[in-house]
C-alpha positions as CSV (number, residue, x, y, z in Angstrom):
1,M,-4.2,0.8,10.9
2,H,-0.8,-0.7,11.5
3,G,-0.6,0.4,15.1
4,D,-1.3,4.1,14.4
5,K,-4.8,4.2,15.9
6,Y,-3.5,5.6,19.2
7,K,-0.9,8.0,17.8
8,K,-1.1,11.6,18.8
9,I,-2.1,14.3,16.4
10,S,-1.0,17.9,16.9
11,I,-3.6,20.2,15.4
12,I,-2.2,23.7,14.7
13,V,-4.6,26.6,14.3
14,P,-3.1,30.1,13.3
15,I,-5.5,32.8,14.4
16,Y,-5.7,36.5,13.5
17,N,-8.8,38.5,14.5
18,A,-11.1,35.5,14.1
19,E,-13.5,36.1,17.0
20,K,-16.4,35.5,14.7
21,Y,-15.4,31.9,13.8
22,I,-12.8,30.5,16.2
23,R,-15.4,29.2,18.7
24,N,-17.0,27.1,15.9
25,C,-13.5,25.9,14.8
26,I,-12.5,24.7,18.3
27,E,-15.9,23.1,19.0
28,S,-15.5,21.0,15.9
29,I,-12.2,19.7,17.2
30,L,-13.6,19.0,20.6
31,A,-16.4,17.0,19.0
32,Q,-13.9,14.5,17.5
33,N,-14.6,10.8,18.0
34,Y,-10.8,10.3,18.4
35,S,-9.3,11.7,21.6
36,N,-5.5,11.5,21.4
37,W,-4.8,15.0,20.0
38,E,-3.4,18.3,21.2
39,L,-4.7,21.6,19.9
40,L,-2.2,24.5,19.5
41,L,-4.0,27.8,19.2
42,I,-1.5,30.4,17.8
43,N,-2.7,34.0,18.3
44,D,-0.9,36.1,15.7
45,G,-1.3,39.5,17.4
46,S,-5.1,39.7,17.2
47,T,-6.7,42.9,18.4
48,D,-10.2,41.5,18.8
49,D,-11.7,39.1,21.4
50,T,-9.7,36.1,20.2
51,E,-7.7,35.8,23.4
52,S,-10.6,35.6,25.9
53,I,-12.4,33.0,23.7
54,C,-9.3,30.8,23.4
55,S,-8.6,31.1,27.1
56,S,-12.0,29.8,28.1
57,F,-11.4,26.6,26.1
58,V,-7.9,26.2,27.5
59,E,-9.3,26.2,31.0
60,A,-11.9,23.6,30.1
61,D,-9.6,21.0,28.3
62,K,-6.0,20.2,29.1
63,R,-5.4,19.1,25.5
64,I,-5.7,22.7,24.4
65,F,-2.7,25.1,24.4
66,Y,-2.8,28.8,23.7
67,Y,0.2,30.9,22.5
68,Y,0.4,34.6,21.8
69,K,2.9,36.0,19.4
70,N,3.5,39.3,17.6
71,N,1.8,39.6,14.2
72,G,3.9,37.9,11.5
73,G,1.4,36.2,9.2
74,V,-0.1,32.8,8.8
75,S,3.2,31.0,7.8
76,S,5.0,32.3,10.9
77,S,2.1,31.1,13.1
78,R,2.2,27.6,11.6
79,N,6.0,27.5,12.1
80,Y,5.5,28.5,15.7
81,G,2.9,25.7,16.1
82,I,5.3,23.2,14.6
83,A,8.0,24.3,17.0
84,H,5.7,23.7,20.0
85,S,4.0,20.5,18.8
86,T,4.6,17.1,20.5
87,G,2.5,14.7,18.4
88,D,3.4,11.9,16.1
89,Y,1.5,13.7,13.3
90,I,0.6,17.3,12.4
91,C,-2.4,18.8,10.7
92,F,-3.4,22.4,10.1
93,I,-6.8,24.0,10.4
94,D,-7.5,27.6,9.7
95,A,-9.3,29.6,12.3
96,D,-12.4,30.4,10.2
97,D,-12.8,26.8,9.1
98,F,-14.1,23.6,10.8
99,V,-14.0,19.8,10.4
100,E,-16.3,16.8,10.6
101,Y,-16.5,14.8,13.9
102,D,-14.4,12.0,12.4
103,F,-11.7,14.1,10.8
104,C,-8.8,12.8,13.0
105,K,-10.0,9.2,12.9
106,K,-10.4,9.0,9.2
107,L,-7.0,10.6,8.6
108,L,-5.3,8.0,10.8
109,E,-7.3,5.1,9.4
110,S,-5.6,5.8,6.0
111,V,-2.1,5.4,7.4
112,Q,-0.5,2.2,6.2
113,E,3.1,1.0,6.5
114,D,5.4,3.6,5.0
115,T,2.6,6.2,4.6
116,C,4.2,9.6,4.9
117,M,1.1,11.7,4.1
118,V,-2.7,11.4,4.0
119,V,-4.7,13.7,1.9
120,K,-8.5,14.1,2.2
121,G,-10.9,16.5,0.4
122,L,-12.1,20.0,1.2
123,K,-15.6,21.4,1.0
124,K,-16.3,25.1,0.3
125,Y,-18.7,26.4,2.9
126,F,-20.7,29.4,1.8
127,S,-22.4,32.1,4.0
128,N,-25.8,30.7,3.1
129,G,-24.8,27.3,4.6
130,K,-24.4,25.5,1.2
131,T,-21.3,23.4,0.5
132,S,-19.5,22.1,-2.6
133,I,-16.5,19.8,-2.8
134,V,-13.3,21.5,-4.1
135,N,-12.3,20.1,-7.5
136,N,-9.3,17.8,-7.5
137,R,-7.0,16.3,-10.1
138,M,-6.0,12.9,-8.7
139,N,-7.9,9.7,-8.3
140,R,-8.3,8.0,-4.9
141,G,-5.5,5.5,-4.0
142,Y,-2.1,4.9,-2.5
143,Y,0.8,6.3,-4.5
144,S,4.5,6.1,-4.1
145,V,6.0,9.6,-3.7
146,E,8.3,8.8,-6.7
147,S,5.4,8.1,-9.0
148,I,3.5,11.3,-8.3
149,I,6.1,14.0,-7.5
150,N,6.4,15.3,-11.1
151,D,2.6,15.6,-11.4
152,V,2.5,17.3,-8.0
153,I,4.9,20.0,-9.2
154,D,3.4,20.4,-12.7
155,D,0.8,18.0,-14.1
156,G,0.7,19.8,-17.4
157,T,-2.3,22.0,-16.6
158,L,-0.2,25.0,-15.6
159,S,-2.6,25.5,-12.7
160,G,-0.1,25.4,-9.8
161,F,0.8,22.8,-7.3
162,T,-1.6,19.8,-7.1
163,F,-1.8,20.1,-3.3
164,H,-2.7,23.8,-3.0
165,S,-3.7,23.6,0.6
166,S,-1.9,22.3,3.7
167,C,-5.3,21.7,5.4
168,S,-7.1,18.3,5.4
169,I,-3.6,16.7,5.2
170,L,-1.9,14.5,7.8
171,F,1.8,15.0,8.0
172,N,4.5,13.0,9.8
173,R,5.9,15.3,12.4
174,E,9.3,13.5,12.5
175,I,9.9,14.2,8.8
176,I,9.1,17.9,9.3
177,V,11.3,18.3,12.4
178,E,14.3,16.2,11.1
179,N,14.4,18.2,7.9
180,N,13.8,21.5,9.6
181,L,10.9,22.2,7.2
182,K,9.2,25.5,7.6
183,F,6.5,27.5,5.8
184,N,8.2,30.3,3.7
185,T,7.2,33.6,5.5
186,R,8.4,35.7,2.5
187,I,5.6,34.6,0.2
188,K,1.9,35.4,0.7
189,Y,0.2,33.2,-1.9
190,N,0.4,29.4,-2.3
191,E,2.8,29.0,0.6
192,D,0.7,25.9,1.4
193,G,1.5,24.3,-2.0
194,L,5.2,25.0,-1.6
195,F,5.3,23.5,1.9
196,V,3.5,20.3,0.8
197,T,5.7,19.9,-2.2
198,E,8.9,20.4,-0.2
199,Y,7.6,17.9,2.3
200,L,7.0,15.3,-0.3
201,L,10.5,15.7,-1.7
202,M,11.7,14.8,1.8
203,C,9.5,11.7,2.0
204,K,11.7,9.8,-0.6
205,K,10.4,6.2,-0.6
206,G,7.2,6.7,1.3
207,N,3.7,6.5,0.0
208,V,0.8,8.9,0.0
209,S,-2.9,8.1,0.6
210,I,-5.2,10.3,-1.5
211,D,-9.0,10.5,-1.2
212,F,-10.1,13.9,-2.3
213,N,-13.8,12.9,-2.5
214,N,-13.8,12.1,1.2
215,A,-14.2,15.7,2.2
216,L,-14.0,16.1,6.0
217,Y,-12.8,19.8,6.1
218,Y,-15.0,22.8,5.6
219,Y,-13.3,25.8,4.0
220,R,-15.2,28.9,4.7
221,V,-15.4,31.0,1.5
222,N,-14.5,34.6,2.2
223,E,-14.9,36.9,-0.8
224,K,-12.5,39.5,0.9
225,S,-9.6,37.0,1.3
226,A,-6.2,37.4,-0.3
227,S,-6.9,34.5,-2.7
228,H,-10.1,36.2,-4.0
């Protein structure tokens, strides 16, 4: 793993009125078989029981940090998390989602020399407990940023950015901070895809590890969400 097996991962979780699911999300992070992480819980002005749930976890584990901010949307919460992160790498998990026990370990194991981004797959998680892997359009492998950037922006299918989610991706924190990269708070749809694409444009000569079929992230399907 080229010396990256002990690197610290900052896990950023934006939360808004997620009392129903946030405990499950945090517990999946606590269950990781890799221990060098910090969890930043960003409460985006919730009006439910989110704060007391988060506080109980903070008291139990010194790797967990809780922040409250006025409501500003998911992009502003992720930006807040980036600003307060201290890890070598960053990944994002949504409050109603959860991850496999080896999520962090598998992300780091894919880091090679000059790897600027690691991409794993997503599984849809339905209310009846069934799952299905989210379709993808790129084969497994290591790619230079130069070789894939055009396909990332438009691969000819007119179906939007190839990386439509910022979740289940490992980012190099230094690249984000040095370039002052932020999520665009003015757009409400596909802000993830825009962030990932802008990030790749800043990677220049790096390479990207892609393995969509290795789905370690469970995306809870909500028929009432903005995307639906």
